[in-house]
N, C-alpha and C positions, 0 to 999 in steps of 0.2 A: 413454496415461495419463501425466499430468504430476505430479510430486512437487515440492512447494514447501516451502522451509525459510527461515524468516525469522531474521534476526540483527541485532544492533546496538542492541537495547533496553538500558535501564538507568535509573538514578536520576540526575536532574539537578535543579538549582535553577531557580526562575523566571528566564526570560531566557536559559537555556542552549540548547544545540543537540545534536541527535543525527542520525545518518544510519542509517537502516534499510536493510537489504539483503535481497532475496528471491531465493534461488538456486534455479533449476529444474533438474530432471533427468528423464529418461525420454522427453521429446519436446521439441521446440523451442517457445520462446515467440514466435518470429517469426510475424507475421500475427494474433496474438491480442490482443484487448482485455485490458488488465491493470489492476488496481486495488489500492488500499489501503483497508481498512476498519479500524474500531476498535470496541471494546466496553468500556464502563466498568461496574463492578459496579452492578446494578440498572437498567441502561439497555439499550436495544436496540442492536444492531449498526448502525453508521452508516458510510456511504461517505465517505471522506476525499478521495480523488481517483482519477481514472482516466486512462489514456493509451491511445490507439490505436496501431496499428502505424505510422501516418504522424505519430506524436507529437502528435496533437491532444489537448489536455488539459482536464480539468474539475476544479474543486475545490469542496469545500463552502465556504460563506461563512465558516464559523468558522475556517478555516485559510488563506483567500486572503491572499496577501502574506507568509505566514510559511512555508508548506510548499511544496516543489517535488518533483514526481514526474518520474522519468526512467527510461529503459530502455536496455540495452545488448544487442541481439539477439545479437551476436557472443559475448557472455559468458553469454547465457541468463539474464540477471539484471535485476531490477527494483529501483529505489531510491526512497527517500523521504527527502529532506533536510528536517529540521525545525528551524526557528530561532525565536527569541523564544518559547520554550515557556512555557506557562501551566499552573497546577495543573489546570485543566479539560481539558488534553490527556492527563491520566493515564488509561490504558487499556491493554487488550491490543490490539496492532496485528497485523492479518492481511493477507496479500497474497492476491490472487485472480487467476485466469486463465480466460478464456473457454474452454470446452471445444472450441470450434471456431475455426479460423483464418479470420476474416471481414474482416480488415484494419481495419475501423472498429469503433467501439463502438456497439452498438445496445441498445435497451431490454432485449432478451432476453439480451444478452451476459453479464450478471452475475447472472442469476436463479439459476442452479445451476452455479456455476463450480467449478474445482479450488480447494481452500483449502489454505493452510499451517496450521501449528499455533499460530502466533502468537509474538509477542515482547513482553514487558511494558515499558511506558514509565511511569515514575513521576516527576512533577514536583512538587517541594516548594516551599512559599512561604517 
């Protein structure tokens, strides 16, 4: 069982930056596909980015070039560096971890992952 706790959210102005952290306990993140999702009020949860154990990365088009996902298996931690923030980035941000250590990210990796409780990001214009 993996417990995930996000931190680093807050309120910033347009163009600002934030770094989100997802700290894991209970089991190792090594070998797992990891991801960041977000959900804004009235919207469905959307995947922002994902990273495999070999650091293969994928980003949603809406954040490409502005957000960077990274991991530190030694610290059992996932990160999301967010730059050039826009009001439409306002959402609750969640980290997720594949329940199985499969090294790569597969379609099934994030269907029913472990979830954190989220951290709020608010970007004002």
